C-alpha positions as CSV (number, residue, x, y, z in Angstrom):
1,M,-37.5,8.4,-34.5
2,T,-35.5,5.9,-36.6
3,K,-32.6,8.3,-36.5
4,R,-32.6,8.3,-32.7
5,L,-32.9,4.5,-32.4
6,A,-30.0,4.1,-34.8
7,N,-27.8,6.2,-32.6
8,M,-28.6,4.2,-29.5
9,S,-27.9,0.8,-30.8
10,G,-25.3,-1.1,-28.8
11,V,-25.9,0.8,-25.5
12,G,-27.7,-2.2,-24.0
13,L,-24.8,-4.5,-24.8
14,I,-22.3,-2.2,-23.1
15,E,-24.5,-2.1,-20.0
16,V,-24.7,-5.9,-20.0
17,L,-20.9,-6.2,-20.3
18,V,-20.3,-3.8,-17.4
19,T,-22.8,-5.7,-15.3
20,M,-21.1,-9.0,-16.1
21,L,-17.7,-7.5,-15.3
22,L,-18.9,-6.3,-11.9
23,L,-20.7,-9.5,-11.1
24,S,-17.7,-11.7,-12.0
25,T,-15.4,-9.5,-9.9
26,A,-17.7,-9.8,-7.0
27,L,-17.9,-13.6,-7.3
28,L,-14.2,-14.0,-7.5
29,T,-13.8,-11.8,-4.4
30,F,-16.4,-13.9,-2.6
31,A,-14.6,-17.1,-3.5
32,S,-11.3,-15.7,-2.3
33,L,-12.9,-14.6,1.0
34,Q,-14.4,-18.1,1.4
35,T,-11.0,-19.8,0.8
36,R,-9.3,-17.5,3.4
37,S,-12.0,-18.2,5.9
38,L,-11.5,-21.9,5.6
39,Q,-7.7,-21.5,6.0
40,Y,-8.2,-19.4,9.2
41,N,-10.7,-21.9,10.6
42,Q,-8.2,-24.8,10.0
43,G,-5.5,-22.8,11.8
44,A,-7.8,-22.1,14.7
45,Y,-8.7,-25.8,14.9
46,L,-5.1,-26.8,15.0
47,R,-4.3,-24.3,17.8
48,S,-7.3,-25.6,19.7
49,Q,-6.0,-29.1,19.4
50,A,-2.5,-28.0,20.6
51,N,-4.1,-26.3,23.6
52,I,-6.0,-29.4,24.5
53,L,-3.0,-31.6,24.1
54,A,-0.7,-29.3,26.2
55,Y,-3.3,-29.1,29.0
56,D,-3.7,-32.8,28.9
57,M,0.0,-33.4,29.5
58,L,0.1,-30.9,32.3
59,D,-2.8,-32.7,34.0
60,R,-0.9,-36.0,33.6
61,I,2.1,-34.4,35.3
62,R,0.0,-33.1,38.1
63,V,-1.4,-36.6,38.7
64,N,2.2,-38.0,38.9
65,K,3.8,-34.9,40.4
66,D,6.3,-36.9,42.6
67,N,7.9,-38.2,39.4
68,M,7.9,-34.8,37.5
69,S,11.5,-35.2,36.3
70,D,10.5,-38.4,34.4
71,Y,8.4,-36.2,32.0
72,L,11.3,-34.3,30.5
73,I,11.5,-34.8,26.8
74,P,13.2,-32.9,23.9
75,F,11.7,-32.3,20.5
76,S,12.1,-35.2,18.0
77,S,11.9,-37.7,20.8
78,S,10.2,-41.0,20.2
79,S,9.2,-42.8,23.3
80,S,8.2,-46.4,23.6
81,P,5.9,-47.2,26.5
82,G,7.8,-48.5,29.4
83,A,6.8,-49.7,32.8
84,S,6.5,-46.3,34.5
85,L,3.4,-44.1,34.3
86,A,5.5,-41.2,32.9
87,S,6.7,-43.3,30.0
88,V,3.2,-44.5,29.2
89,D,1.9,-40.9,29.4
90,I,4.6,-39.5,27.1
91,S,4.2,-42.3,24.6
92,S,0.5,-41.8,24.4
93,W,0.8,-38.0,24.3
94,L,3.4,-38.0,21.4
95,Q,1.1,-40.4,19.5
96,D,-1.8,-38.1,20.0
97,I,0.2,-35.1,18.8
98,S,1.4,-36.9,15.6
99,S,-2.2,-38.1,14.8
100,R,-3.9,-34.7,15.4
101,L,-1.4,-32.2,14.2
102,P,0.4,-32.2,10.8
103,S,4.1,-32.9,11.4
104,G,3.4,-32.4,15.1
105,E,6.1,-32.7,17.8
106,G,6.1,-32.1,21.5
107,A,8.7,-31.2,24.2
108,I,8.5,-30.9,28.0
109,T,10.8,-29.0,30.3
110,C,10.3,-28.7,34.1
111,V,12.2,-26.6,36.6
112,A,11.8,-28.2,40.0
113,V,13.5,-25.6,42.1
114,P,12.2,-23.2,43.3
115,D,8.8,-23.0,41.6
116,R,8.1,-26.4,40.1
117,I,7.1,-24.9,36.7
118,C,6.6,-27.1,33.7
119,T,6.6,-25.9,30.1
120,V,4.9,-27.9,27.4
121,T,5.8,-26.9,23.8
122,I,4.0,-28.2,20.8
123,R,4.9,-27.4,17.2
124,W,3.3,-28.4,13.9
125,G,3.4,-27.6,10.2
126,E,1.0,-25.1,8.7
127,L,-1.3,-26.4,5.9
128,N,-1.7,-24.7,2.6
129,S,-4.9,-24.6,0.6
130,A,-4.3,-28.0,-0.9
131,G,-4.0,-29.5,2.7
132,E,-0.3,-30.1,2.5
133,T,2.3,-28.7,4.9
134,N,4.0,-25.7,3.3
135,G,7.2,-25.6,5.5
136,D,6.0,-23.0,7.9
137,T,5.7,-24.1,11.5
138,T,3.6,-22.9,14.4
139,S,4.6,-23.3,18.0
140,F,2.4,-23.3,21.1
141,E,3.8,-23.1,24.6
142,Y,1.9,-23.6,27.8
143,R,3.5,-23.1,31.3
144,S,2.0,-24.1,34.6
145,R,3.1,-24.4,38.2
146,I,2.8,-27.9,39.5
147,P,1.7,-27.8,43.2
148,N,3.4,-29.9,45.8
């Protein structure tokens, strides 16, 4: 019997090492999966915010549809609130974009003839795992017909 035990010494240690290797690989994979999940959830949240902001501006244009041409703004536009409802709407909307989306910008174009279609475009910087913008931008565009 002692001969047999001497030949089997160290087998338990190899089994433990293999188990530790498998367990550590599984834990690293789970941590990577969790990190990716958080990044995708953050991206989905930012897209939801852009959707809400675009729809909000289209509703504001519908309320003030007689002055639809006052809502035209290009990207990188800064608007200070003026006396008109359109300038107050634009200023408030741009402020909401910059506070809710990282490096967020908005633009509005409207075509009055023949269909009265307005396009609201919002773009923002994507965040990396550290929560900083990484240079990639995402753009969201929403079109709607403004009824007479």
